FINUVO-461741 format. One line per 2 residues: number of its first residue (from 1); for each residue z, x, y of C-alpha. Coordinates in steps of 0.1 Angstrom, whole numbers, plus 5000, padded with zeros to 4 digits. Example, Ala and Ser with C-alpha at 12.3 -4.5 7.8 and 13.67 -1.06 7.14 Angstrom:
FINUVO-461741
1) 5078 5123 4955 ~ 5071 5137 4989
END
This chain:
FINUVO-461741
1) 5000 5000 5000 ~ 4990 5014 5034
3) 5011 5003 5063 ~ 5002 5008 5100
5) 5034 5010 5120 ~ 5041 5009 5158
7) 5073 5022 5174 ~ 5079 5018 5212
9) 5116 5013 5215 ~ 5122 5040 5242
11) 5099 5065 5258 ~ 5078 5074 5228
13) 5046 5055 5220 ~ 5042 5061 5182
15) 5018 5049 5156 ~ 5017 5060 5119
17) 5000 5052 5087 ~ 5021 5056 5056
19) 5012 5049 5020 ~ 5037 5034 4996
21) 5066 5042 5019 ~ 5064 5080 5013
23) 5031 5096 5019 ~ 5023 5102 5056
25) 4986 5098 5063 ~ 4989 5101 5101
27) 5018 5102 5125 ~ 5009 5102 5162
29) 5034 5103 5190 ~ 5029 5103 5228
31) 5059 5107 5250 ~ 5067 5103 5287
33) 5095 5127 5283 ~ 5083 5152 5310
35) 5084 5124 5336 ~ 5121 5118 5329
37) 5132 5154 5332 ~ 5135 5152 5370
39) 5159 5122 5368 ~ 5178 5136 5338
41) 5174 5103 5318 ~ 5150 5076 5307
43) 5137 5053 5335 ~ 5128 5021 5316
45) 5100 5010 5340 ~ 5083 5044 5339
47) 5085 5045 5301 ~ 5070 5011 5298
49) 5041 5018 5322 ~ 5033 5050 5303
51) 5033 5031 5270 ~ 5007 5006 5284
53) 4985 5036 5291 ~ 4992 5053 5257
55) 4992 5024 5232 ~ 4954 5020 5226
57) 4946 5058 5225 ~ 4976 5064 5201
59) 4964 5036 5178 ~ 4929 5051 5177
61) 4942 5086 5171 ~ 4964 5074 5142
63) 4935 5055 5126 ~ 4912 5086 5130
65) 4879 5071 5117 ~ 4898 5047 5094
67) 4892 5010 5099 ~ 4918 4984 5102
69) 4903 4968 5071 ~ 4917 4998 5052
71) 4953 4988 5063 ~ 4972 4964 5040
73) 5000 4954 5064 ~ 5014 4960 5098
75) 5050 4970 5108 ~ 5065 4968 5143
77) 5098 4978 5159 ~ 5112 4947 5174
79) 5146 4962 5185 ~ 5170 4974 5196
81) 5156 4993 5226 ~ 5142 4989 5261
83) 5128 4955 5267 ~ 5096 4965 5286
85) 5089 4992 5260 ~ 5094 4969 5231
87) 5071 4943 5246 ~ 5042 4969 5247
89) 5045 4975 5210 ~ 5052 4939 5199
91) 5023 4925 5219 ~ 4999 4952 5205
93) 5010 4944 5169 ~ 5006 4907 5175
95) 4971 4911 5188 ~ 4961 4932 5158
97) 4976 4907 5135 ~ 4958 4878 5152
99) 4924 4896 5152 ~ 4926 4909 5116
101) 4948 4884 5098 ~ 4970 4912 5086
103) 5006 4903 5078 ~ 5033 4919 5100
105) 5068 4931 5093 ~ 5095 4932 5120
107) 5117 4963 5119 ~ 5151 4973 5132
109) 5143 5009 5143 ~ 5180 5021 5141
111) 5183 5012 5104 ~ 5148 5024 5098
113) 5158 5059 5109 ~ 5175 5062 5074
115) 5141 5059 5057 ~ 5128 5092 5072
117) 5145 5106 5041 ~ 5119 5091 5018
119) 5089 5105 5037 ~ 5068 5132 5020
121) 5096 5135 4996 ~ 5094 5126 4959
123) 5131 5132 4953 ~ 5149 5104 4936
125) 5179 5096 4959 ~ 5210 5086 4939
127) 5232 5057 4949 ~ 5256 5047 4962
129) 5248 5066 4994 ~ 5264 5070 5028
131) 5239 5069 5057 ~ 5247 5083 5091
133) 5224 5072 5119 ~ 5232 5093 5150
135) 5210 5090 5181 ~ 5211 5086 5218
137) 5221 5050 5217 ~ 5237 5046 5183
139) 5262 5062 5159 ~ 5264 5041 5128
141) 5276 5045 5092 ~ 5260 5024 5064
143) 5267 5021 5027 ~ 5235 5019 5006
145) 5236 5007 4970 ~ 5198 5007 4967
147) 5167 5013 4988 ~ 5170 4977 5001
149) 5207 4969 5001 ~ 5227 4982 5030
151) 5262 4974 5044 ~ 5273 4984 5079
153) 5306 5003 5077 ~ 5313 5012 5113
155) 5298 5024 5145 ~ 5302 5034 5181
157) 5325 5013 5203 ~ 5311 5028 5235
159) 5291 5060 5241 ~ 5271 5071 5211
161) 5270 5108 5201 ~ 5236 5114 5217
163) 5246 5097 5249 ~ 5278 5119 5250
165) 5256 5150 5246 ~ 5233 5137 5275
167) 5262 5128 5299 ~ 5282 5160 5293
169) 5251 5182 5296 ~ 5245 5165 5330
171) 5281 5174 5340 ~ 5275 5210 5331
173) 5242 5211 5350 ~ 5222 5216 5318
175) 5188 5201 5309 ~ 5177 5169 5294
177) 5179 5158 5266 ~ 5215 5169 5263
179) 5217 5176 5226 ~ 5193 5205 5225
181) 5206 5218 5259 ~ 5242 5218 5247
183) 5232 5234 5214 ~ 5212 5262 5231
185) 5241 5269 5255 ~ 5267 5268 5227
187) 5246 5293 5206 ~ 5251 5319 5234
189) 5288 5316 5232 ~ 5306 5340 5208
191) 5339 5328 5193 ~ 5353 5363 5197
193) 5352 5359 5235 ~ 5379 5333 5234
195) 5408 5358 5233 ~ 5394 5376 5264
197) 5392 5345 5286 ~ 5420 5334 5309
199) 5411 5298 5305 ~ 5412 5283 5271
201) 5393 5250 5265 ~ 5402 5225 5238
203) 5386 5191 5239 ~ 5398 5159 5221
205) 5382 5147 5188 ~ 5382 5109 5196
207) 5392 5086 5167 ~ 5387 5114 5142
209) 5420 5107 5124 ~ 5420 5069 5128
211) 5420 5048 5097 ~ 5385 5033 5103
213) 5349 5043 5103 ~ 5342 5037 5140
215) 5333 5061 5167 ~ 5341 5065 5205
217) 5328 5093 5227 ~ 5334 5079 5262
219) 5368 5097 5263 ~ 5352 5130 5255
221) 5329 5126 5285 ~ 5360 5119 5307
223) 5378 5149 5293 ~ 5348 5172 5301
225) 5346 5158 5336 ~ 5382 5166 5342
227) 5378 5201 5329 ~ 5347 5206 5352
229) 5366 5194 5383 ~ 5396 5216 5375
231) 5375 5247 5368 ~ 5354 5242 5400
233) 5386 5238 5421 ~ 5399 5270 5406
235) 5365 5287 5411 ~ 5364 5294 5374
237) 5331 5275 5366 ~ 5312 5305 5354
239) 5282 5308 5330 ~ 5306 5319 5303
241) 5328 5289 5309 ~ 5298 5266 5307
243) 5289 5282 5274 ~ 5325 5277 5261
245) 5324 5241 5272 ~ 5291 5235 5255
247) 5304 5251 5223 ~ 5336 5229 5224
249) 5316 5197 5231 ~ 5293 5204 5202
251) 5323 5212 5180 ~ 5341 5180 5190
253) 5312 5157 5184 ~ 5302 5173 5151
255) 5338 5174 5139 ~ 5341 5137 5144
257) 5308 5129 5128 ~ 5315 5150 5097
259) 5350 5138 5092 ~ 5341 5101 5094
261) 5310 5106 5071 ~ 5329 5125 5045
263) 5357 5100 5047 ~ 5332 5072 5039
265) 5316 5092 5012 ~ 5350 5098 4995
267) 5360 5062 4999 ~ 5329 5047 4983
269) 5323 5076 4958 ~ 5289 5083 4972
271) 5264 5104 4953 ~ 5243 5111 4984
273) 5246 5114 5021 ~ 5216 5106 5043
275) 5212 5115 5079 ~ 5188 5099 5105
277) 5183 5099 5142 ~ 5177 5125 5168
279) 5211 5141 5166 ~ 5206 5146 5129
281) 5185 5176 5139 ~ 5216 5194 5152
283) 5220 5225 5131 ~ 5258 5226 5136
285) 5261 5191 5122 ~ 5242 5200 5090
287) 5262 5233 5086 ~ 5295 5215 5088
289) 5284 5187 5064 ~ 5273 5213 5038
291) 5306 5232 5042 ~ 5326 5200 5040
293) 5308 5189 5008 ~ 5314 5223 4993
295) 5350 5227 5004 ~ 5359 5192 4992
297) 5341 5198 4960 ~ 5324 5164 4963
299) 5292 5172 4944 ~ 5272 5151 4968
301) 5235 5156 4976 ~ 5228 5159 5014
303) 5195 5147 5027 ~ 5183 5156 5063
305) 5148 5149 5075 ~ 5128 5176 5093
307) 5134 5175 5131 ~ 5100 5159 5138
309) 5110 5129 5116 ~ 5146 5127 5130
311) 5134 5118 5165 ~ 5116 5085 5173
313) 5083 5081 5154 ~ 5065 5054 5135
315) 5064 5069 5101 ~ 5100 5059 5092
317) 5092 5024 5106 ~ 5064 5022 5080
319) 5087 5035 5052 ~ 5114 5009 5060
321) 5087 4981 5060 ~ 5075 4992 5026
323) 5110 4988 5010 ~ 5118 4957 5030
325) 5085 4939 5026 ~ 5093 4907 5045
327) 5063 4897 5067 ~ 5066 4868 5091
329) 5039 4850 5111 ~ 5028 4870 5141
331) 5036 4841 5164 ~ 5073 4846 5156
333) 5073 4884 5164 ~ 5095 4889 5195
335) 5110 4919 5213 ~ 5148 4919 5207
337) 5163 4946 5229 ~ 5199 4937 5218
339) 5191 4935 5181 ~ 5223 4943 5161
341) 5227 4967 5133 ~ 5255 4951 5113
343) 5239 4942 5079
END
């Protein structure tokens, strides 16, 4: 089965063709990322206007001499996301469905992130599995008992991990997106430097030891802001201090993510852990998960998609649609910016 999928939930305009939920035939992404660098964040109106420009060329590029008649079914992200951006994708999918008569499957792109682990991968994933989706807008834990059966276990109560990276990076005067900027700055910092510094920095690990599987990172942002104000008032806001703060921010976020994920894996006797979302590309996160699995002697297989499949793209949308093959009439396809993830 060949699925043509469209993903326009944020600033990417993405179209992919995937066969049988695994084999990527094409995966095209156009982004308005550079336009948002000056503002340090996504401007919804600019993202949507760029997607209007990109959507037809990206569809043509993904098809690449193939015909729509070669496609068996369509898949479209309906939410959650930016309303204007979602409308561009949903209206394009509805138009194609109307013209061709192809069935169309609505997709929740947050949950779909998990299915990047099946792309170009013939490995048989063992269940039960714990899936961590960690991105700019979401930090969610799911229990999977099969490719199609998921249960939401917990999620962010305020700022998601990716949002915390973005906001703290802005406080430190680093670039956008915040995750890669913080990671790059943290990599310059050597742990051995701590003993030579007059100012020691230790940030909180929000909710890490709470008896639940929820997340909260807004307090971390506040703690960083207080440190920055204090350091600037004492004229201690040097490059080395910025590196140390970056290191500690990354340690705090990844400590919480790893602790909660391993707690869930232990509780539900998971055989696999699956990661998805842009923050899943963070190397420190994967290092700590591998160490935790080894130190706890859990015997769990860890799956992390390659970085280009962690960030927003349409290939995982197609993979999700293959496993959740529930088409609906194109007339009922609607953008749902506030679509929930609790399944």
